[in-house]
C-alpha positions as CSV (number, residue, x, y, z in Angstrom):
1,X,216.3,42.2,-14.4
2,X,216.8,45.8,-15.4
3,X,220.3,47.2,-15.6
4,X,221.2,50.4,-13.7
5,X,221.5,52.3,-17.0
6,X,219.7,55.4,-18.3
7,X,219.4,56.2,-22.0
8,X,219.2,59.8,-23.1
9,X,219.0,61.3,-26.6
10,X,219.3,64.8,-28.1
11,X,215.5,65.3,-28.2
12,X,215.5,65.1,-24.4
13,X,213.9,61.6,-24.1
14,X,215.1,59.6,-21.1
15,X,214.6,55.9,-20.4
16,X,215.7,54.2,-17.2
17,X,216.5,50.5,-17.5
18,X,216.2,50.2,-21.3
19,X,216.1,46.7,-22.9
20,X,218.2,45.7,-25.9
21,X,215.1,46.3,-28.1
22,X,214.8,49.8,-26.6
23,X,218.4,50.5,-27.5
24,X,218.0,49.3,-31.1
25,X,214.9,51.5,-31.4
26,X,216.6,54.6,-30.0
27,X,219.6,54.1,-32.2
28,X,217.4,53.7,-35.3
29,X,215.7,57.0,-34.4
30,X,219.0,59.0,-34.7
31,X,218.7,61.6,-37.4
32,X,219.8,65.2,-38.2
33,X,217.5,66.5,-35.5
34,X,218.3,63.8,-33.0
35,X,222.0,63.1,-33.4
36,X,223.0,61.3,-30.2
37,X,222.2,58.6,-27.8
38,X,224.0,58.3,-24.5
39,X,223.9,55.3,-22.1
40,X,225.1,56.1,-18.6
41,X,225.5,53.9,-15.6
42,X,223.5,55.1,-12.6
43,X,225.2,52.6,-10.3
44,X,228.7,53.8,-11.0
45,X,231.0,55.6,-8.6
46,X,230.8,58.8,-10.6
47,X,229.0,60.2,-13.7
48,X,231.9,59.3,-16.0
49,X,230.8,55.8,-17.0
50,X,229.0,56.1,-20.2
51,X,228.8,55.2,-23.9
52,X,227.6,57.5,-26.7
53,X,226.8,57.3,-30.4
54,X,226.6,60.4,-32.5
55,X,225.2,60.2,-36.0
56,X,227.2,62.3,-38.4
57,X,225.8,63.8,-41.7
58,X,227.3,61.0,-43.8
59,X,225.6,58.3,-41.7
60,X,228.7,57.3,-39.9
61,X,228.4,56.8,-36.2
62,X,231.0,58.4,-33.9
63,X,231.3,56.3,-30.8
64,X,232.6,57.3,-27.4
65,X,233.0,55.5,-24.2
66,X,234.4,56.6,-20.8
67,X,235.2,54.3,-17.9
68,X,235.5,56.6,-14.9
69,X,237.8,59.4,-15.9
70,X,239.8,61.2,-18.6
71,X,242.5,58.5,-18.7
72,X,239.8,55.9,-19.8
73,X,238.1,58.0,-22.5
74,X,238.0,56.5,-26.0
75,X,236.5,57.1,-29.5
76,X,236.0,55.2,-32.8
77,X,233.7,55.3,-35.8
78,X,231.3,52.7,-37.3
79,X,229.1,52.7,-40.4
80,X,226.9,49.7,-39.3
81,X,224.1,50.6,-36.9
82,X,223.7,46.9,-36.1
83,X,227.2,46.7,-34.8
84,X,226.7,49.8,-32.8
85,X,223.5,48.4,-31.3
86,X,225.3,45.1,-30.4
87,X,228.1,47.0,-28.7
88,X,225.7,49.2,-26.7
89,X,223.7,46.2,-25.6
90,X,226.8,44.3,-24.6
91,X,228.1,47.3,-22.7
92,X,224.8,47.8,-20.9
93,X,224.7,44.1,-19.8
94,X,228.4,44.1,-19.0
95,X,229.1,41.4,-21.5
96,X,232.8,41.1,-22.2
97,X,234.0,41.6,-25.8
98,X,231.9,44.6,-26.6
99,X,235.0,46.6,-27.6
100,X,236.3,44.0,-30.0
101,X,234.5,45.1,-33.1
102,X,236.2,48.5,-33.1
103,X,239.6,50.1,-33.2
104,X,239.4,52.4,-30.2
105,X,241.7,55.4,-29.8
106,X,242.3,57.8,-26.9
107,X,239.8,60.6,-26.9
108,X,240.9,63.6,-29.0
109,X,237.8,65.6,-29.9
110,X,234.1,65.3,-30.5
111,X,232.4,65.2,-33.9
112,X,231.5,68.8,-33.5
113,X,235.2,69.8,-33.0
114,X,235.1,70.2,-29.3
115,X,238.3,69.2,-27.5
116,X,238.2,67.9,-24.0
């Protein structure tokens, strides 16, 4: 069964109902010209249910997730793309524990310096 999730990247590619293999492939394609991947829930009550990975110049991944509003907006970093892929897949399939591999902090600013 496909999840009600859409994957979007910086190149403008969009994929409805991605599989875990699609997520791994899309994350592995992140580069200096295709820095981010966003998963957003299309069945959510609003457009503020998403998870994003942003590939920084040093190869670190800036992760962000939002669960409905500004009071549920968090960030962290990770160096291991496999851990990022696992968290994205677990989030997509609503598997508990996807947050556990990271130390999440309240949202402060984006990797480009933009403050919300």
